C-alpha positions as semicolon CSV with decimal commas, in nm:
position;residue;x (nm);y (nm);z (nm)
1;M;18,016;13,697;7,739
2;K;17,700;13,575;7,973
3;K;17,769;13,488;8,321
4;E;17,757;13,113;8,395
5;L;17,515;12,991;8,683
6;P;17,666;12,818;8,970
7;T;17,614;12,481;8,978
8;M;17,446;12,312;9,280
9;T;17,729;12,206;9,413
10;E;17,899;12,475;9,373
11;A;17,617;12,663;9,569
12;A;17,577;12,429;9,827
13;N;17,980;12,455;9,890
14;H;17,927;12,861;9,899
15;K;17,857;12,988;10,242
16;A;17,644;13,272;10,245
17;E;17,721;13,557;10,416
18;I;17,421;13,789;10,579
19;Y;17,487;14,211;10,593
20;Y;17,229;14,371;10,819
21;Y;17,177;14,712;10,887
22;D;16,947;14,852;11,199
23;I;16,747;15,106;11,119
24;G;16,594;15,151;11,432
25;D;16,249;15,026;11,635
26;Y;15,920;15,221;11,668
27;L;16,004;15,404;11,353
28;S;15,660;15,454;11,109
29;R;15,693;15,366;10,716
30;E;15,781;15,706;10,628
31;Q;16,039;15,738;10,891
32;K;16,206;15,455;10,783
33;L;16,189;15,501;10,394
34;D;16,322;15,894;10,477
35;I;16,648;15,754;10,674
36;I;16,691;15,502;10,375
37;T;16,709;15,773;10,139
38;N;16,916;16,002;10,303
39;F;17,151;15,752;10,221
40;K;17,109;15,795;9,855
41;S;17,289;15,462;9,781
42;M;17,201;15,086;9,905
43;E;17,637;15,104;9,931
44;N;17,625;15,393;10,163
45;L;17,449;15,165;10,400
46;P;17,638;15,077;10,685
47;F;17,569;14,737;10,681
48;T;17,736;14,421;10,951
49;R;17,795;14,098;10,919
50;L;17,559;13,898;11,097
51;K;17,682;13,596;11,339
52;P;17,435;13,403;11,528
53;N;17,500;13,360;11,880
54;E;17,486;12,993;12,081
55;H;17,089;13,063;12,080
56;G;17,051;13,112;11,731
57;D;16,993;13,508;11,726
58;W;17,062;13,630;11,420
59;I;16,998;14,004;11,559
60;S;16,911;14,167;11,852
61;Q;17,107;13,879;12,029
62;R;17,070;13,827;12,399
63;N;17,287;13,941;12,627
64;D;17,469;13,668;12,820
65;K;17,466;13,815;13,142
66;F;17,072;13,834;13,137
67;G;17,006;13,435;13,171
68;T;17,240;13,382;13,491
69;W;16,980;13,580;13,686
70;I;16,686;13,488;13,876
71;P;16,368;13,417;13,683
72;I;16,030;13,609;13,783
73;E;15,823;13,322;13,680
74;A;15,788;12,953;13,838
75;D;15,877;12,696;13,675
76;K;15,645;12,489;13,842
77;K;15,272;12,733;13,953
78;F;15,209;12,697;14,340
79;D;15,544;12,581;14,459
80;N;15,657;12,751;14,735
81;A;16,022;12,626;14,733
82;T;16,056;12,721;14,326
83;K;16,401;12,911;14,273
84;S;16,211;13,237;14,121
85;F;16,089;13,532;14,263
86;F;15,714;13,476;14,230
87;T;15,522;13,127;14,276
88;T;15,277;13,141;14,021
89;Y;15,162;13,405;13,724
90;A;14,901;13,405;13,457
91;I;14,818;13,584;13,137
92;G;14,577;13,846;13,107
93;V;14,198;13,746;13,016
94;A;14,170;13,652;12,671
95;T;13,777;13,718;12,602
96;N;13,777;13,679;12,192
97;R;13,446;13,885;12,216
98;D;13,565;14,201;12,363
99;S;13,305;14,455;12,204
100;W;13,035;14,189;12,389
101;V;13,179;14,113;12,716
102;Y;13,354;14,488;12,804
103;N;13,170;14,839;12,791
104;F;13,147;15,139;13,006
105;S;12,809;15,059;13,062
106;T;12,671;14,872;13,294
107;K;12,295;14,876;13,143
108;V;12,443;14,831;12,799
109;L;12,686;14,530;12,857
110;T;12,410;14,352;13,088
111;E;12,187;14,431;12,794
112;N;12,430;14,346;12,515
113;M;12,487;13,991;12,723
114;K;12,175;13,867;12,748
115;R;12,082;13,913;12,368
116;M;12,361;13,732;12,286
117;I;12,316;13,447;12,559
118;D;11,892;13,462;12,469
119;F;12,052;13,408;12,087
120;Y;12,332;13,126;12,223
121;N;12,045;12,908;12,417
122;Q;11,792;12,898;12,108
123;E;12,080;12,795;11,856
124;R;12,173;12,523;12,119
125;Q;11,823;12,393;12,172
126;S;11,834;12,408;11,796
127;F;12,120;12,192;11,747
128;A;12,038;11,951;11,974
129;N;11,694;11,875;11,795
130;K;11,911;11,841;11,460
131;L;12,119;11,577;11,625
132;K;11,865;11,351;11,738
133;D;11,845;11,287;11,344
134;N;12,183;11,334;11,263
135;P;12,427;11,239;11,556
136;D;12,681;11,310;11,295
137;L;12,628;11,669;11,273
138;K;12,909;11,970;11,303
139;V;12,828;12,289;11,488
140;D;13,002;12,481;11,151
141;G;12,749;12,499;10,916
142;E;12,449;12,475;11,145
143;V;12,466;12,772;11,323
144;T;12,354;13,133;11,213
145;T;12,670;13,322;11,213
146;D;12,523;13,681;11,209
147;T;12,801;13,883;11,443
148;T;12,523;14,123;11,500
149;K;12,378;13,853;11,741
150;I;12,715;13,619;11,876
151;S;13,000;13,601;11,861
152;W;13,169;13,252;11,786
153;T;13,476;13,108;11,929
154;R;13,613;12,744;11,941
155;G;13,499;12,739;12,348
156;I;13,157;12,842;12,292
157;K;13,079;12,637;11,985
158;K;13,216;12,333;12,186
159;L;12,948;12,422;12,437
160;L;12,695;12,415;12,222
161;E;12,784;12,049;12,095
162;K;12,789;11,969;12,487
163;N;12,434;12,113;12,486
164;I;12,553;12,327;12,784
165;E;12,341;12,620;12,894
166;I;12,520;12,951;12,942
167;T;12,385;13,180;13,204
168;V;12,514;13,534;13,370
169;D;12,424;13,630;13,661
170;E;12,453;14,006;13,807
171;K;12,724;13,899;14,014
172;D;12,934;13,821;13,725
173;I;12,942;14,205;13,623
174;I;13,272;14,365;13,765
175;T;13,526;14,644;13,701
176;G;13,833;14,529;13,472
177;V;14,119;14,706;13,356
178;Y;14,100;14,693;12,942
179;R;14,379;14,926;12,817
180;P;14,659;15,131;13,076
181;Y;14,469;15,343;13,284
182;T;14,128;15,223;13,128
183;N;13,900;15,012;13,307
184;L;13,574;14,898;13,204
185;N;13,257;14,700;13,313
186;L;13,374;14,340;13,226
187;C;13,122;14,045;13,219
188;Y;13,381;13,764;13,391
189;S;13,150;13,428;13,316
190;D;13,308;13,115;13,220
191;G;13,070;13,049;12,924
192;V;13,120;13,412;12,740
193;I;13,553;13,407;12,831
194;E;13,716;13,260;12,599
195;M;14,044;13,194;12,840
196;P;14,005;13,277;13,182
197;G;14,350;13,172;13,261
198;L;14,423;13,192;13,630
199;S;14,262;13,486;13,710
200;K;14,071;13,326;13,985
201;K;14,316;13,223;14,140
202;L;14,434;13,606;14,150
203;F;14,120;13,798;14,236
204;P;13,818;13,486;14,349
205;T;13,609;13,761;14,453
206;Q;13,555;14,133;14,420
207;N;13,591;14,168;14,787
208;H;13,952;14,003;14,754
209;K;14,196;14,229;14,700
210;N;14,528;14,202;14,503
211;F;14,808;14,365;14,363
212;V;14,965;14,217;13,998
213;I;15,276;14,292;13,827
214;C;15,164;14,286;13,440
215;V;15,444;14,272;13,194
216;T;15,504;14,230;12,824
217;G;15,496;13,892;12,722
218;I;15,713;13,714;12,484
219;G;15,774;13,819;12,114
220;S;15,596;14,119;12,196
221;T;15,674;14,419;11,899
222;K;15,579;14,714;12,147
223;E;15,861;14,866;12,417
224;Y;15,875;14,684;12,694
225;T;15,646;14,787;13,005
226;A;15,544;14,716;13,315
227;L;15,205;14,839;13,489
228;I;15,065;14,781;13,768
229;T;14,681;14,702;13,897
230;D;14,407;14,601;14,118
231;K;14,179;14,464;13,877
232;I;14,171;14,142;13,643
233;P;14,366;14,275;13,317
234;S;14,297;14,239;12,937
235;L;14,528;14,001;12,757
236;D;14,601;14,305;12,607
237;Y;14,637;14,585;12,909
238;V;14,977;14,530;12,810
239;E;15,103;14,350;12,508
240;K;15,046;13,940;12,560
241;S;15,049;14,064;12,924
242;Q;15,198;13,803;13,155
243;C;15,073;13,911;13,528
244;F;15,280;13,843;13,860
245;P;15,078;13,885;14,165
246;L;15,140;14,003;14,563
247;Y;14,900;13,717;14,672
248;W;14,731;13,407;14,528
249;Y;14,400;13,275;14,655
250;E;14,361;12,888;14,697
251;T;13,981;12,834;14,703
252;I;13,924;12,498;14,931
253;E;13,572;12,349;14,871
254;P;13,403;12,193;15,144
255;E;13,430;11,761;15,173
256;Q;13,072;11,685;15,220
257;N;12,794;11,884;15,360
258;S;12,792;12,026;15,753
259;L;12,531;11,976;15,976
260;F;12,579;12,332;16,149
261;G;12,532;12,460;15,772
262;D;12,911;12,575;15,749
263;D;12,963;12,417;15,407
264;C;13,043;12,723;15,240
265;A;13,400;12,735;15,028
266;Q;13,693;12,870;15,223
267;I;13,937;13,136;15,025
268;V;14,267;13,084;15,190
269;R;14,546;13,403;15,064
270;H;14,918;13,309;14,972
271;E;15,178;13,545;14,892
272;A;15,293;13,461;14,575
273;I;15,671;13,585;14,655
274;S;15,868;13,305;14,685
275;D;16,069;13,218;15,019
276;F;16,332;13,127;14,800
277;I;16,385;13,462;14,713
278;L;16,308;13,596;15,090
279;E;16,603;13,385;15,177
280;R;16,801;13,492;14,946
281;A;16,709;13,894;15,006
282;Q;16,750;13,874;15,367
283;G;17,097;13,694;15,361
284;K;17,208;14,004;15,126
285;Y;17,042;14,274;15,299
286;G;16,943;14,152;15,666
287;N;16,583;14,056;15,815
288;K;16,418;14,361;15,760
289;V;16,320;14,256;15,420
290;Q;16,005;14,141;15,374
291;K;15,792;13,984;15,051
292;E;15,658;14,314;14,969
293;D;15,953;14,483;14,992
294;I;16,082;14,234;14,685
295;F;15,733;14,280;14,524
296;Y;15,810;14,644;14,468
297;Y;16,202;14,578;14,402
298;V;16,113;14,394;14,123
299;Y;15,825;14,692;13,966
300;G;16,121;14,931;14,050
301;I;16,359;14,703;13,854
302;L;16,106;14,713;13,562
303;H;16,140;15,085;13,521
304;S;16,432;15,099;13,511
305;R;16,550;15,228;13,189
306;S;16,915;15,109;13,178
307;Y;16,793;14,791;13,249
308;R;16,514;14,800;12,966
309;E;16,784;14,927;12,724
310;T;17,071;14,669;12,788
311;F;16,837;14,384;12,808
312;S;16,558;14,478;12,540
313;A;16,661;14,177;12,308
314;D;16,631;13,975;12,618
315;L;16,261;14,076;12,718
316;K;16,149;14,029;12,397
317;K;16,252;13,657;12,368
318;M;16,227;13,566;12,763
319;L;16,006;13,675;13,047
320;P;16,262;13,933;13,284
321;R;16,534;13,761;13,478
322;I;16,662;14,037;13,773
323;P;16,963;14,014;14,019
324;L;16,959;14,104;14,341
325;V;17,155;14,418;14,322
326;S;17,492;14,393;14,546
327;D;17,478;14,750;14,646
328;Y;17,217;14,762;14,971
329;E;17,120;15,091;14,935
330;K;17,007;15,055;14,583
331;F;16,804;14,736;14,650
332;W;16,633;14,979;14,923
333;A;16,614;15,278;14,637
334;F;16,439;15,039;14,344
335;S;16,227;14,865;14,643
336;K;16,077;15,239;14,755
337;A;16,062;15,376;14,399
338;G;15,873;15,060;14,294
339;R;15,630;15,164;14,613
340;E;15,598;15,472;14,470
341;L;15,498;15,411;14,095
342;A;15,292;15,140;14,222
343;D;15,096;15,429;14,450
344;L;15,051;15,679;14,150
345;H;14,987;15,374;13,904
346;L;14,696;15,228;14,082
347;N;14,536;15,547;14,261
348;Y;14,603;15,774;13,915
349;E;14,225;15,961;13,977
350;K;14,313;16,066;14,297
351;V;14,643;16,276;14,132
352;A;14,567;16,611;14,137
353;P;14,640;16,822;13,810
354;Y;15,002;16,928;13,696
355;P;15,011;17,269;13,880
356;E;15,138;17,439;13,516
357;V;14,845;17,282;13,293
358;K;14,561;17,528;13,169
359;V;14,207;17,421;13,085
360;E;14,052;17,722;12,857
361;S;13,672;17,679;12,821
362;L;13,389;17,851;12,670
363;S;13,081;17,901;12,945
364;K;12,768;17,777;12,897
365;D;12,493;18,012;12,841
366;T;12,288;17,881;13,156
367;Y;12,572;17,914;13,402
368;E;12,948;17,842;13,444
369;I;13,087;17,504;13,580
370;P;13,306;17,531;13,895
371;Q;13,648;17,435;13,887
372;P;13,732;17,123;14,052
373;K;13,836;17,050;14,401
374;F;14,077;16,786;14,476
375;M;14,033;16,565;14,753
376;P;14,275;16,329;15,022
377;E;14,367;16,006;14,924
378;D;14,089;15,919;15,182
379;E;13,804;16,065;15,026
380;P;13,621;16,013;14,666
381;M;13,761;16,132;14,336
382;V;13,718;16,495;14,271
383;A;13,508;16,433;13,950
384;E;13,235;16,264;14,170
385;G;12,980;16,570;14,183
386;N;12,668;16,676;14,371
387;S;12,388;16,420;14,261
388;A;12,101;16,691;14,350
389;A;12,289;16,993;14,169
390;T;12,443;16,741;13,857
391;G;12,231;16,840;13,552
392;N;12,214;16,676;13,226
393;D;12,366;16,972;13,078
394;D;12,681;16,900;13,299
395;F;12,719;16,579;13,141
396;N;12,675;16,733;12,775
397;Y;12,954;16,989;12,865
398;Y;13,193;16,766;12,966
399;A;13,123;16,536;12,713
400;V;13,375;16,355;12,484
401;E;13,350;16,230;12,129
402;Q;13,736;16,193;12,042
403;M;14,007;16,413;12,208
404;K;14,295;16,530;11,972
405;F;14,601;16,735;11,929
406;P;14,570;17,075;11,716
407;K;14,814;16,924;11,440
408;K;15,076;16,624;11,435
409;G;15,368;16,678;11,624
410;Q;15,165;16,923;11,885
411;K;15,149;16,740;12,192
412;D;15,145;17,034;12,443
413;T;14,742;17,107;12,370
414;I;14,483;16,851;12,373
415;I;14,131;16,974;12,219
416;Y;13,927;16,785;12,480
417;N;13,599;16,891;12,343
418;H;13,391;17,190;12,197
419;Y;13,366;17,350;12,496
420;H;13,757;17,276;12,681
421;T;14,072;17,296;12,512
422;I;14,339;17,191;12,782
423;K;14,673;17,373;12,725
424;N;15,075;17,379;12,855
425;I;15,123;17,006;12,860
426;P;15,449;16,951;12,975
427;E;15,703;16,788;12,715
428;K;15,810;16,527;12,967
429;A;15,431;16,417;13,031
430;C;15,454;16,266;12,649
431;E;15,812;16,031;12,790
432;Y;15,595;15,789;12,974
433;V;15,513;15,554;12,705
434;V;15,335;15,270;12,821
435;N;15,246;14,974;12,609
436;G;15,400;15,140;12,270
437;K;15,234;15,514;12,308
438;S;15,227;15,775;12,597
439;A;14,973;15,719;12,886
440;I;14,771;16,075;12,791
441;E;14,698;15,911;12,435
442;W;14,550;15,598;12,612
443;I;14,315;15,834;12,736
444;M;14,285;16,051;12,428
445;E;14,228;15,692;12,260
446;R;14,027;15,460;12,473
447;Y;13,783;15,755;12,601
448;A;13,623;15,792;12,270
449;V;13,267;15,699;12,104
450;T;13,316;15,406;11,926
451;T;13,105;15,136;11,749
452;D;13,245;14,785;11,650
453;K;13,194;14,713;11,281
454;K;13,114;14,308;11,335
455;S;12,878;14,327;11,630
456;G;12,736;14,678;11,615
457;I;12,765;14,769;11,953
458;T;12,881;15,149;12,037
459;N;13,138;15,214;12,372
460;N;13,091;15,525;12,515
461;P;13,316;15,627;12,750
462;N;13,018;15,891;12,894
463;D;12,805;15,652;12,981
464;W;13,057;15,571;13,254
465;S;13,028;15,921;13,403
466;R;12,672;15,949;13,371
467;E;12,652;15,569;13,533
468;H;12,891;15,728;13,825
469;N;12,784;16,065;13,860
470;K;13,040;16,182;13,738
471;P;12,980;16,453;13,468
472;R;13,395;16,598;13,499
473;Y;13,541;16,192;13,536
474;I;13,716;16,180;13,191
475;L;13,803;16,554;13,192
476;D;13,992;16,519;13,523
477;L;14,089;16,166;13,455
478;L;14,303;16,327;13,183
479;L;14,439;16,603;13,421
480;S;14,533;16,327;13,693
481;V;14,732;16,079;13,409
482;I;14,918;16,401;13,270
483;N;15,040;16,510;13,650
484;V;15,115;16,128;13,669
485;S;15,302;16,112;13,356
486;V;15,508;16,351;13,476
487;Q;15,586;16,229;13,834
488;T;15,680;15,862;13,659
489;V;15,918;15,980;13,451
490;D;16,042;16,178;13,753
491;I;16,066;15,871;13,977
492;V;16,219;15,676;13,677
493;N;16,487;15,937;13,610
494;S;16,572;15,928;13,985
495;L;16,646;15,508;14,013
496;P;16,988;15,446;14,027
497;E;17,231;15,360;13,821
498;V;17,319;14,951;13,803
499;D;17,675;14,859;13,613
500;W;17,445;14,525;13,500
501;E;17,803;14,333;13,405
502;K;17,935;14,321;13,720
503;E;17,579;14,214;13,933
């Protein structure tokens, strides 16, 4: 007998129940299918009935304790009375034309920008002439959409509509940080950056120093990350980068021209750790605590494995909230560890290779390349080389195309290029995961010769080595980051345990 379907009224009166099985995060499609297959039947899956909490979370429910702590972001930016750790924050730079405005080569970047801007200005003038005959014309449909000549975005189209000329000056070419442990030349000019955010408040010029803690933004899909930098970060330095500075800078323009010629803009530095949190911290731990100590305390806490695991659901849906831990010794332990981590992550190029890692090299026909000598921290990076002794053979000897592991799952060895193989990489080094993959894998991925499909622009990391006269730069960078990874894991493992429910 055919079963009758429920009427609309019956269906409406029946309360649905939702059951869920958490298969785990950060797994590949094949891994997920293997797990499901091993249960042999859907009936064997250990489903849990879902009940939403007061926030409307059905899965990955937030921890109520998290909401009782102090937010790191300010409700009102640049308000020193804000009841948060920081008085301001900014998103990373979103260019919407990365292949054009970032490059390992200053020369290539400059040429690309000149080519794009010249084309933009031609299109601008052409559109302005057309508007004279038809004032109702719209940009779309009237400009050439050749992606090898320009990357059109809403922002640059608005400039064209207003007949605004774009120019780029030599001083606009700076060093930015693009991905973890990857510096690139950046054309930082308002006309070609779609969303510069507040980066000029953090780095008004290349001469104004700052440290910025970048954290994963809300709604990210990757494992939570905090990574410090002293350069302007991209939006994807870590996923959806939200950037919390040690300082922010105020540019004060003169009210009128001075008779004495001192009418230049004044740039004033402000501390970005709030007075509110300083007063709270000093009330708990004594007047020895300074704002810089709190800055590094935040960096230490954000590396705590138990903090990130306990509040993983909260960190996907909110920016971090952090307690001032009740234990005086633990506060200083987190602050000290945060300083050590920051020093590693900022000065990673100066870190010597991990002692047990070996580089097996095929000798060149002409001569042997000497092993690197790592310098003290106050001297230039080891790969700098001697310009008088450096020949083209050196650059070819250390040039990369695409680094790779010998086979899937074997991460103790990296085939650097035809001449060099790195062996005996400790397993611990791969435990340092930042923005979804190990720091080592970021170097392997980003330091590869790539060509953007839309623009046709090639980005060659060997150009960086050549322009800085450092033939070994990429090899030494990889060796340094291996050791940075090991030391980071050691520091993270030494962080104090905290009973977060009691804080």
